[in-house]
Every structure is written in structure tokens, then in C-alpha cells.
C-alpha positions in Angstrom: -105.5 -16.1 59.2 -104.6 -15.1 62.3 -104.9 -10.9 61.6 -108.4 -9.8 60.4 -108.0 -8.3 57.1 -109.7 -5.0 55.9 -110.2 -4.9 52.4 -110.3 -1.4 49.5 -111.3 -1.6 46.3 -110.2 1.0 44.0 -112.9 1.7 42.3 -113.2 5.5 41.6 -111.7 6.4 38.0 -114.2 7.3 35.4 -112.0 4.5 32.6 -111.9 7.3 29.5 -110.8 4.5 27.4 -114.3 2.6 27.6 -115.5 5.2 25.6 -118.7 5.7 27.7 -120.5 8.0 29.6 -121.4 5.0 32.6 -118.2 4.5 35.1 -116.1 1.4 33.9 -116.1 -0.2 37.4 -120.4 -0.1 36.6 -120.1 -2.1 33.1 -121.1 -6.1 33.3 -118.7 -8.9 32.3 -120.3 -12.3 33.4 -123.7 -11.0 34.3 -122.0 -8.4 36.7 -120.9 -5.4 37.3 -116.8 -5.3 37.4 -116.9 -3.6 41.2 -119.5 -6.7 42.0 -117.0 -9.1 41.0 -114.2 -7.3 43.7 -116.6 -7.2 46.2 -117.8 -10.9 45.6 -113.9 -12.2 45.9 -113.4 -10.0 48.5 -116.3 -11.2 50.7 -114.7 -14.4 51.1 -111.3 -13.4 53.1 -113.3 -10.3 54.7 -116.4 -9.2 56.8 -118.5 -6.7 54.8 -118.0 -3.9 58.1 -114.3 -4.1 56.6 -114.6 -4.6 52.9 -114.4 -0.4 51.5 -114.8 0.7 47.9 -113.3 3.6 46.8 -115.7 6.0 44.7 -115.4 8.4 43.1 -116.6 9.5 39.5 -120.4 8.7 39.5 -119.9 8.2 43.1 -124.0 8.0 43.8 -124.0 5.2 41.3 -121.0 3.0 42.3 -122.2 3.8 45.7 -125.3 2.4 45.6 -123.6 -0.9 44.3 -121.6 -1.4 47.6 -124.6 -0.6 49.5 -126.1 -3.4 47.8 -123.6 -6.1 48.6 -123.3 -4.5 52.2 -120.3 -3.4 51.9 -118.7 0.2 52.6 -117.6 3.0 50.7 -114.6 5.7 50.9 -115.1 9.2 48.7 -112.2 10.1 46.4 -113.2 14.1 45.4 -110.3 14.2 43.4 -109.0 11.2 41.2 -105.1 11.6 42.2 -103.7 8.1 42.3 -104.0 5.1 44.1 -102.0 6.2 46.9 -104.4 9.1 47.2 -107.6 6.7 47.0 -106.1 4.5 50.1 -105.8 7.6 51.8 -109.1 8.8 51.4 -110.1 6.2 53.9 -107.7 7.3 56.4 -110.3 8.2 58.7 -112.2 5.0 58.3 -109.5 2.8 58.0 -106.3 4.0 60.1 -108.0 2.4 63.6 -108.9 -1.2 61.7 -105.3 -3.2 62.5 -104.5 -6.2 61.5 -104.1 -6.8 57.2 -104.9 -4.5 54.4 -105.9 -5.2 51.4 -105.9 -3.3 48.2 -107.5 -4.5 45.3 -108.4 -3.0 41.8 -112.4 -2.8 41.4 -111.9 -3.5 37.3 -110.3 -6.7 37.4 -113.1 -9.1 37.5 -111.6 -12.5 37.5 -109.0 -12.2 40.4 -110.6 -15.0 43.0 -110.9 -15.4 46.7 -108.5 -18.0 45.9 -105.6 -16.0 44.9 -106.4 -13.5 47.9 -106.1 -16.0 50.2 -103.1 -17.3 48.9 -101.7 -14.1 49.2 -102.7 -13.4 52.5 -101.2 -16.6 53.9 -97.9 -15.8 52.3 -98.2 -12.2 53.6 -98.8 -14.2 57.6 -95.9 -16.8 56.6 -93.2 -14.9 56.0 -93.5 -12.1 58.7 -94.0 -9.6 55.6 -94.4 -5.8 55.8 -96.4 -6.0 52.3 -96.8 -8.7 49.7 -98.1 -8.7 46.6 -99.4 -10.1 43.2 -97.3 -10.6 40.0 -97.2 -12.8 36.6 -95.1 -13.4 34.0 -96.2 -12.0 30.8 -94.8 -12.8 27.7 -94.8 -9.4 26.6 -94.3 -7.0 29.7 -93.8 -4.1 27.4 -95.1 -0.8 30.0 -95.3 -2.7 33.0 -93.5 -2.0 36.1 -90.7 -5.1 36.5 -90.0 -7.1 39.7 -86.2 -7.2 40.9 -86.0 -10.1 43.8 -82.9 -11.8 45.6 -81.6 -14.0 44.3 -82.6 -17.8 45.6 -82.8 -21.0 44.1 -86.4 -21.3 43.6 -86.8 -17.5 41.7 -88.7 -16.8 44.2 -87.0 -13.8 46.5 -88.0 -11.6 48.7 -89.1 -8.2 46.4 -86.0 -6.2 46.3 -87.5 -3.4 43.7 -90.9 -2.1 41.4 -88.6 -0.9 38.1 -90.9 1.1 36.0 -90.6 0.2 32.9 -89.3 3.6 31.4 -86.6 3.8 34.3 -85.5 -0.4 33.3 -82.3 -0.9 32.2 -82.1 -2.8 29.5 -81.1 -5.9 31.5 -84.2 -5.0 33.8 -86.7 -5.3 30.5 -85.4 -8.4 30.4 -87.5 -9.3 33.5 -91.4 -10.5 32.4 -92.4 -10.9 36.3 -94.6 -7.6 36.6 -96.5 -5.9 39.3 -100.6 -6.7 38.7 -101.4 -3.5 41.4 -102.7 -6.3 44.4 -101.2 -5.1 47.5 -101.6 -6.8 51.3 -99.7 -4.4 53.9 -99.2 -4.5 57.5 -102.1 -2.2 58.6 -100.1 -0.2 61.3 -97.0 0.2 58.9 -98.9 1.4 56.1 -100.6 4.1 58.0 -97.3 4.8 59.7 -95.7 5.3 56.3 -98.0 6.2 53.8 -97.6 9.7 54.4 -94.1 9.6 52.7 -95.3 8.8 49.4 -94.7 11.9 47.2 -95.8 13.5 43.8 -92.8 13.7 41.8 -93.3 12.1 39.2 -95.0 13.5 35.4 -98.8 13.1 36.6 -98.1 14.6 39.8 -99.7 12.1 41.9 -99.8 9.6 45.0 -98.6 6.2 44.1 -99.1 3.0 46.0 -96.0 1.2 44.5 -93.9 4.0 46.0 -95.0 2.3 49.4 -92.8 -0.8 48.2 -89.9 1.6 48.6 -90.5 3.3 51.7 -91.2 -0.6 53.4 -88.6 -1.5 52.3 -86.3 2.2 53.4 -88.0 1.1 56.7 -86.9 -1.9 57.4 -90.1 -4.4 56.2 -90.0 -7.5 54.4 -91.7 -7.6 50.9 -92.6 -10.7 49.6 -94.9 -11.3 46.3 -97.3 -14.0 45.0 -96.6 -15.3 41.1 -100.1 -16.2 40.0 -99.4 -18.7 36.7 -102.5 -17.9 35.0 -102.1 -14.2 34.1 -105.8 -13.8 33.0 -107.1 -13.7 36.5 -105.2 -10.3 36.9 -106.3 -8.6 33.8 -107.9 -5.2 34.4 -110.3 -4.0 32.1 -109.9 -0.5 30.3 -111.9 -0.6 26.7 -114.9 -2.8 25.3 -112.9 -5.4 23.6 -111.2 -6.2 26.7 -114.8 -6.4 28.4 -116.0 -9.2 25.7 -112.7 -11.2 26.4 -113.5 -11.4 30.0 -117.0 -11.6 29.8 -116.4 -14.9 27.9 -113.9 -16.1 29.8 -115.9 -15.8 32.7 -119.1 -17.3 31.0 -116.8 -20.4 30.0 -115.8 -21.1 33.5 -119.2 -20.7 35.0 -120.7 -23.5 32.1 -117.4 -25.1 33.1 -118.4 -25.3 36.4 -122.1 -26.1 35.9 -121.5 -29.4 34.0 -118.4 -30.6 36.5 -121.8 -30.3 38.7 -124.0 -32.6 36.4 -125.7 -30.0 34.1 -125.8 -31.1 30.5 -125.1 -28.2 28.8 -125.6 -28.5 24.4 -123.1 -26.8 22.5 -122.2 -24.6 25.9 -119.9 -21.9 23.0 -123.5 -20.6 22.5 -125.1 -20.5 25.9 -125.0 -17.7 28.1 -125.3 -18.2 31.6 -124.7 -15.7 34.3 -122.5 -15.6 37.4 -125.1 -15.9 40.2 -126.8 -18.6 38.5 -127.5 -21.7 40.0 -128.6 -24.8 38.1 -129.4 -28.4 39.5 -128.1 -32.0 38.5 -129.2 -33.5 35.1 -130.7 -30.1 33.6 -130.3 -30.1 30.2 -129.8 -26.3 28.8 -130.1 -26.2 25.1 -127.9 -24.3 22.6 -128.1 -20.5 22.5 -130.2 -20.6 26.0 -130.0 -16.7 28.1 -130.0 -18.1 31.9 -129.3 -14.8 34.1 -129.5 -12.4 36.9 -130.0 -15.0 40.4 -132.3 -17.7 38.5 -132.1 -20.6 40.4 -133.1 -24.1 38.7 -133.8 -27.7 39.7 -133.0 -30.6 38.9 -134.0 -32.3 35.4 -135.4 -29.6 34.1 -135.2 -28.5 30.5 -134.2 -25.2 29.0 -135.0 -25.5 25.3 -132.9 -23.4 22.4 -133.0 -19.8 22.5 -135.0 -19.1 25.6 -134.3 -17.0 28.0 -134.9 -17.0 31.7 -134.2 -13.7 33.7 -134.3 -13.7 37.9 -136.5 -16.7 37.9 -137.0 -19.6 40.3 -137.9 -22.8 38.5 -138.6 -26.5 40.3 -137.7 -29.6 39.3 -138.5 -31.4 36.1 -139.8 -27.8 34.2 -139.4 -27.8 30.6 -139.2 -24.5 29.3 -139.5 -25.5 24.9 -137.8 -23.4 22.3 -137.8 -19.2 21.8 -140.1 -18.3 25.3 -139.5 -15.9 27.7 -139.4 -16.1 31.5 -138.7 -12.8 33.3 -139.1 -12.1 37.1 -141.6 -15.6 37.4 -142.0 -19.0 39.8 -142.4 -22.3 37.6 -143.2 -24.9 40.5 -142.6 -28.5 39.5 -143.3 -30.2 36.3 -144.7 -27.3 34.7 -144.5 -27.0 31.1 -143.9 -23.7 29.4 -144.1 -22.9 25.8 -142.8 -22.7 22.5 -143.1 -18.9 21.7 -144.2 -18.1 25.4 -143.8 -15.4 27.4 -144.0 -15.4 31.2 -143.1 -11.5 33.2 -143.7 -9.7 36.1 -144.1 -12.1 39.1 -146.2 -14.6 37.1 -146.3 -18.0 39.1 -147.7 -21.2 37.8 -148.0 -24.1 40.2 -147.3 -27.8 39.8 -148.5 -29.2 36.7 -149.7 -26.3 35.1 -149.3 -25.8 30.9 -148.9 -22.2 28.9 -148.1 -23.4 25.3 -147.7 -21.6 22.1 -147.3 -17.6 22.0 -149.5 -17.2 25.6 -148.4 -14.5 27.1 -148.4 -14.2 31.2 -147.9 -11.2 33.3 -148.9 -10.8 37.3 -151.3 -14.0 36.7 -151.1 -16.9 39.5 -151.9 -20.2 37.1 -153.2 -22.9 39.2 -152.0 -26.5 39.4 -152.8 -28.5 36.3 -154.1 -25.9 34.7 -153.6 -25.3 31.0 -153.4 -22.8 28.7 -152.1 -23.6 25.2 -152.5 -21.7 22.6 -152.6 -17.2 21.4 -153.9 -16.0 25.2 -153.2 -13.0 27.4 -154.0 -13.4 31.0 -152.6 -10.5 32.8 -153.7 -9.8 36.5 -155.4 -12.8 37.2 -155.9 -15.6 39.6 -156.4 -19.1 38.2 -157.5 -21.7 40.1 -156.5 -25.5 39.5 -157.8 -27.7 36.6 -158.7 -24.6 34.6 -159.1 -24.7 30.9 -158.0 -21.6 28.8 -159.2 -22.0 24.9 -157.1 -20.3 22.9 -157.5 -17.3 22.0 -158.8 -15.9 25.8 -157.7 -12.5 26.7 -158.1 -10.4 30.3 -158.7 -7.1 29.7 -156.9 -5.6 32.6 -156.6 -2.2 31.8 -159.4 0.9 31.6 -157.5 3.1 30.6 -156.5 4.3 33.8 -156.4 1.5 36.2 -155.1 -2.2 36.1 -158.1 -5.0 37.4 -158.1 -8.5 38.3 -159.8 -11.1 37.0 -160.2 -14.1 39.3 -161.1 -17.9 37.9 -162.5 -20.9 40.0 -161.1 -24.2 40.1 -162.3 -26.5 37.5 -163.7 -23.6 35.3 -163.9 -23.6 31.2 -163.1 -20.4 29.1 -163.9 -21.1 25.6 -161.7 -19.8 22.6 -161.6 -16.3 21.8 -163.5 -15.1 25.4 -163.2 -11.8 26.3 -163.2 -11.7 30.3 -163.3 -7.4 30.9 -161.6 -7.1 34.3 -162.6 -7.0 37.0 -164.8 -9.7 37.0 -164.6 -13.4 38.7 -165.9 -16.6 37.0 -166.9 -19.1 39.8 -165.7 -22.8 40.4 -166.9 -25.1 37.7 -168.2 -22.9 35.5 -168.6 -22.6 31.5 -167.5 -19.4 29.1 -169.1 -20.7 25.7 -166.5 -20.1 22.8 -166.4 -16.3 21.6 -167.8 -14.8 24.4 -167.2 -11.5 26.2 -168.0 -11.2 29.9 -168.5 -8.3 31.8 -170.3 -9.4 34.6 -169.3 -12.5 37.0 -170.5 -15.8 36.3 -171.9 -18.1 39.5 -170.0 -21.5 40.2 -171.5 -24.7 37.4 -173.3 -21.8 35.1 -172.8 -21.7 31.6 -172.1 -17.9 30.7 -173.0 -16.3 27.2 -172.0 -13.8 25.7 -171.8 -13.5 22.4 -174.9 -11.6 19.3 -177.3 -14.1 17.8 -176.4 -15.4 14.8 -178.3 -14.3 11.9 -178.3 -16.1 8.3 -179.6 -13.7 5.1 -180.3 -16.2 2.5 -179.4 -15.3 -1.2 -178.3 -12.8 0.2 -174.6 -13.1 -1.3 -175.6 -12.5 -5.8 -177.2 -10.0 -4.9 -174.5 -7.7 -2.9 
């Protein structure tokens, strides 16, 4: 690109056909909000300070998403059409020369590659405007593209004719306007106020700029995209589900091409932001979401859920386990039926078994908790054995308290550790003990009532 691009993302509408209280562009497909996909595509062709999201319905919520991505926003107080949406940013945009690209915030499948091809066409042809089009088997309801005759069928655009205004011959055309535009910025701002509202809706339509620029002597060209699914806008929950499936299929396909083994990929859910290393195996019905990063040669068990977590190399998560916002170092084993959450950190070669829950807990290298335990707000050293049924009692009804267990300690089965408490290095906790005071290193702590056996009691009862 020899000219700098400015991108405006149209995201101000309510989307009433979604039948939702939430703004349309905030709904998710492929693991991201619709507008996040548009921002991601735009980020490949323009810097953040030249990307702007038009906000209107639920403006604060949409603006917050834009801010998360480091891009700007334009407030459209009233939704008076696509042309009006861009005009609302005139004070912010008119001083930015180069290329003005306008894209839809509800089209999550558009790619940076296609946007770049549009910009390349715009520059190579010296156009005043370029647009994206596609052929549809049934173009009913869409504006048709009328081109200048050429041997290859890719002549300049002469007009966009709306379906209702089209002649019978024009309605036979299958090429439609997809709503993605690239304008010469100077020409756009010179002529934008020539858009009129003399239409049934009384709105300012961006499509009118094509006719205005043609009338002013500018050349208009079009890039025809073969895969029309890339240009699909989301208007209802059915279309949202369809887009979600397509995007997740893309993600899984790309991961498999990069060396990830996905067993029964049609059953697996993986978000677009996930990274997975080579030779990792993902079993059926697994869900891997958010910003999860998984290393090489791991195994993610069937029906497990991994969300916003980091897993090192050779980690094994057995079936039906849940890992959320955690860090698992290399060669960690988890599950089956384990739950790790809220910043749990498992160091190298530690093991967590079935029906064990960790919350805000650091489990040291080589340590094990294999059965039926709750370890909350704990710091556990290396090579510690946590017996079955152990509980850290971290909540006193008002505050959370921490349990600390030193390296090499042994906690017997069914122990209750009442925080705040510290178990020293190499200490032993007898099974079934209730520990309420700190235990010095290399000692044995027994905290249980003495067993009493009453002979001949049963026949008398």
C-alpha cells in the first residue's frame, strides 16, 4: 500500500431481528464478538489509530470492546443510514488522507486477505472507489452490479441498481453489492454531503456515493469474491449459528494442517484465539476457548473444557475435566473429573486426580492430589502428597485465609486443614486429622478424637 488506509466499521445498529436485548455486534461467533472479528480483519491493513468503530445502540458496551482492541470509536446518536454513520465521524476522519475503507461490523467471516485485495484493486486501477461483490444463486432483494462490458466480465461499475428499481433484464444479474467499500478519502469527503434522503426510509445510504462519484467523473471498480459465505451478514440467531460453525470449522482445519490431531473434529469446539502446539491430540467433544495456549504433545481428553489457560508441553487433561484461567506447566496430569479455576498454577510433573478441585492454589513440582480433595487459597511445595478427602478450610464466613504446605510433606486421607495454617517441610499429618494450628517441619501431627470401643454394646441397643 502506497496510501495509508483508514477503516470505519459500521456497528451502530440494534439488530432487531436477533430478538435480543444485546446489540447485534456483541453476539459471539467462533469465540469472538462479531465486531471483534471485523476489528481483527481491519487490523491487518491499518494501524489501531486509523480504525474506528461506529457505535450507536448500546454505545458504551460496543465502545468498550473497541477500546479493548485499542481502536477508536465514532458515536452515531441516531441511526439514519450507513452514509450518516460515516458522516458522524467527519470531524475525526476528514483530516486523514489516503484511503477510506468502510466495512460491516456484522460480517464476521470477512478476511484481511480479501480487504487487502480490495485495496490493491483500488490502487492499481486509480479508482475513486472500489467495492466488494459476489455472485448469488438467488440474488433476490440485493442491489445488482451493472458493469461496463469487457471480455473478462470484470469491467468498471456503471451502477448499483436496487432490486425494486431493476428491470427484468437487470434482475437476471447474479452479482450483488456486498456492502464493503474503498474510497479515495479526499473525493469522499468532497462529495459526501451530496447524499440525499429522498428514499422511503428517509436515510443516508452509502451506496449513493457510487453514483455520486461516477457523476463526478471518478472510476469505480469491483472485486468479485468467489466464496460468498465470507460476506454473509448476521441478522438472526440461525445465521449466527451457521457462521459460528463455519468459523470453528476453519479454526479446526487450520490447527490440523499445523500438526494438531483432532479426533472427530465435527464434535470439537475451539475458539479463534486459541493456540495449540504440534502433536497435541484433542479428543471428541472437547471445548477449548478464550485465549488458551496449549503446548506440544499434549492430550486434551474427551468432553474436557479448557478456558483462558496456558498448558505447557506434554500436559495430559483426562476426560470430563474443567480448567479455567489456570497455568499448567509441562508434564502435568489432570483428571478425570477434575476442576481447576481462578488462577491455579500446577508446576512441572504435578498430578491432580479425579474429583479434585483447585482454586487460587499453587501445586509444587511433583506433588500429587489424586482423589476427592478441595484445595483452595493454598501454596503447596514440591513432592507433597495430599491424601484422598483432604480439605483446606479457607473461609471463616467473612474472609478467605491461606494454607501453606512445605516441600515433601505428607497429608493423610480425610484431613481437614483449617486456615490460616502452615504445614512445615517434611511434616506428616495423620489421616482423619483436623489441623487448626501450624505444624513444625518433620513432625507428626494428629488431630482426632481417641477411638473408644464398647464391648457387648450392640446386643443391648
